[in-house]
N, C-alpha and C positions, 0 to 999 in steps of 0.2 A: 416337693411342692407339686400339687396337681394342676395348678393354673394360676393366672394372675389374680392378685387381690384387688378388690374394688375399693381401695382406700383413696384418700385425696392424693392428687398427683404430687410427686416430689418436684422441688424446684430443680433447675438445670444442673447446678453445682452438686447437689446431693444425689441426683439421678445419674451417677457416674460409676462405671466399673472399669478397673484396670486388670488386665490379665498379664502376668509375667510367666510365660511358659519356659521356665528356666532350663538351660542346657547344663547337664552335670559337669562339675569341676570348672566352672567359669567365674568363681567368686559369688555364686548365687546365694549361698547361705549368708555370707557377709552382707550382701545388699539387702536380703530379706529381713535380717535382724534390724536394720534401720526402719523398715516399714512397721515392724512390730513395736519398736521403741516409740514411734511417733503416733501410732493409731489412737491412743487415748487422748493425747493432747490435741491432735488435729481432727478428732471425731470422725473416724471411719473404721471399717471392719477389715481385718485380715483373715483370710481363710486359706488353708493348705489343701490343695487337690491331691489326695492320696489315692493313686491307682494301684490295683493289685499287681504285685511283683514289679512295680515301677514301669509298667508297660505304657509307652508314650502314645500308643494308638488305641483309641476308644472304639468299642463296638458301635454300630449304627444306633442301637437303642439307647446306649449311654450318651451318645452325642446329643440325641434329642432331649434326654433328661437334663444334661449339663446346660444346654442352651436355655431350656425352660427355667431351670433354677436361677441361673445368673440374671436373666432378664426380668423375672417376676418376683424374686425374693426381696421385696422392698425393705424388710427389716434389716437386711445386710447391706444396704446402700447408704452412703457410698462404700464400695467394696474393692479390696485389693486381693485378687486371687493369685496364688502361685503354686506351681507344681511342674513336674517333669512330663509335660504332655506336648505333642506336636501341634502346630498351628491348626486351628479349626475355623473355617469360614462361616461366620454366623449368618451371612446373607443367604446362604443356601437354605436356611430354615425359615425364611420369611420374616426375620427380625427387623423392625424398623430402626432401632438404634443399636448399633454394634458397640461392643466394648473397645477400650483402648488397649492395644497390644504394645508391650515394651519387652526388651530382651538385652542380654549381654552375651557376646561371644569372645573367644580367646584364640590365640595362635594355636592351630590344630595339633602340632607336635607337643607343645607345652601342656595342652589340655590332656592329651593321651598319657603323657608321662605322669602327670598329677593323678589321673584316675588309676593308672597301673599301681602306683605305690599306695594309694588310698585303699584299694582292695586288699592290700597285704598288711598295712600298718595302721590304717585309720587316720585320725587326725586329733587335734587337741580340743575339738568341740565335744566329742563323746569318746574319750580315750579308752574307756573300759569295754566298749562294744566290740564283740568279736566279728571280724570281717571275713568275707567269703574266701579269700585266698590267704588268710592268716597262717603263718608258718612257712610260707614260700619265701625263701631268702634270695632268690634269683634277682639280680639287678635287671633294669630295663635294657642295658647294653647287652647283657648275656642273653636275654630273651630274644632280642633282635638278631644277634649273631647266630643263634640256634634256630631261627625261624619259628619261634613260639607263636601260639594262637592269640595270646593276650596282648601281643604287641604288633600283630600283623597289620599291614596297611588298611585292611578292611575295617579295623577298629577305629580308624580316623573318621569313617563315614557316620557322622552324628549331627553336626551342626546344620548341614544342608537339609537332611530330612526333617529336622525339628522346625525349620522355617518353611519347608515345602508343604508339609501337612499330612493329611490322611489318605491321599491317593496311593495306590499300590506302587506306582512308578517312583514315588518319593523314596521308597525303601529298597529300591534296586541299586545296589552298590555301584557307584561309578556312572550313574545315569546323567547324561548331559541335560536332558529335559528337567530332571529334578533340580539341578543347579540353577537353571534358568528360571524355574518356577520359584525357587527360594529367593533369588534376586528380586523377582517381580513382587513377591509378598513383602520383602524387607522394605522396598521403596513405597509400595502402595497400601499396605495393610498395617504397618508398624508405625507408631507415633515416634519412637526413638529407639535405636539400637546402639548400645555402647560397646566398648571393648574392655576386657579385664585389666589390660595394661594401663588404661586411662579412666579408671572407675570413678575417681573423684570428680573429673570433669563431667561425666555422665550424670552423676548425682546433682551437680551444680545446675546443669541444664534442666533437669527434671524439676528442681525446686523453682527455677525461674518460670517455667512454662506451666507447671501443674502445682501451684502452691497449696491448693486445697488438700493435697496428700503429702507433699514433700516440704512444707515450710519447716525450716530448721534442720533439714537433712544434711546440708553441707557441713555445718558446724558440728553436728553429731558425728559425722564420719571422721572429721579431723581430730576430734577430742575424745570420742567415745571409745570404750574398750571392746564392746561387742562386735563392732564393725570389722575389727581386725582379729577376731577370735579364732576363726577356723583356718588352720594351716595343716596340710598333709605332712605327716611325720616320716622321717627316714628317707625323704626324697633325695635321690642323687641325680644330678644333671647328666644328661646323656653326652657322650663324646661327639666330636665332629664327624667321626666315621659313622656312628649310628644315625645321626641326623641326615647325613648325605645318603645313606642307604634308603631311609624312608622317603626322602625327597625324590628318589628315582621313580616312585610309583605314580601312576596316573591318578589314583585316589587322592594322594596328598596334593597333587597339583590342582585338583578341582576344589578340594576343601580350602586350600590356601588361596585360590583365586576368589572364592566366596568371602573368606576372611578379609582379604585385601579390599574387596569391593565394599564390605561393611565398614571397614576402617576409613576408607576414603570418604564415604557418605557421612560418617560421624564427624570427621574432621572438617568437612565442608559446612555442616550445620553449626559446629562450634565456632568456626571462623566468622560466621555471620551473626553470632549471638554474644560474643565476648570481645573484650579488648585486653591487651596485656600491658601492665605497667610494673616496672621494677621486678620482673619475674613472676608476678602474680596475675591471675585472671580475674576480670571483673565483668559482670553481666551488663550488657548495654541497656540503657534506658530506652523507652519507647521512641521509635524513629519514624513514626508517621503521625499525621493528624488530618483532620477534615476541614475543608474550606469550601467556599462558593456553594453554600447550602441554600437551596431554594425549594419552595417559595419562602420568603422571609416571614418569620413569625412576628406577630404584632407585639 
């Protein structure tokens, strides 16, 4: 798109864009399948952001193109964009209305184990696709014991830079500044960040808060087949010794601190949005109203 179209203005609900800058191996495909299943019924568009070689950092010129596309492509609004890209601050580009960011993160060691076996054995989503490390039968435990590169603590450094963004310091492994910036963005720039381990509750909250996109999502997740489709095959859980060895690294400590921070925030939001009855969660009804409205209308 070269610039904004001079069409009639969209109403507020339709002039809405959600960006799900999905972190690999956090149940992102499972969640995205729900968005695809609901888009026709709820009347919005879903677009996959496919970057070359899955590079999460865009060039400056691509950042400009991306921001221009998302803000001015009226035919694709309301829109749900998803892809493996790091957070991009739209305010830097002079945009008046920023998109709504959402995301899901996962226990950092569980995410790395899942990714390790995914590269070797794939999953049941596209079982015939040849993966980059296919044929390597080495277990994750063996990799850690031998000090292999695919299971090194540096490979844990992913969720923090995805939330930190496009600054160079975000991608410096072990940067305290990057973690602090990721925390700041999570609180101030993301509408909601869930965790893989509590994905259904994340979907329930999105349906309650953003029904324009997610009406029907909770029932679909509970009953649908696609939402549970993608599972990494041949995955073997690591031993306690392997976990303990990874937990000695400062990188794990930082990624885990960020994960625990996100989890605490998610649980805080959930506690103020739902009530529990007989083991099930229910969304709270509206808990505020207006009164003492002046001047009185005739």
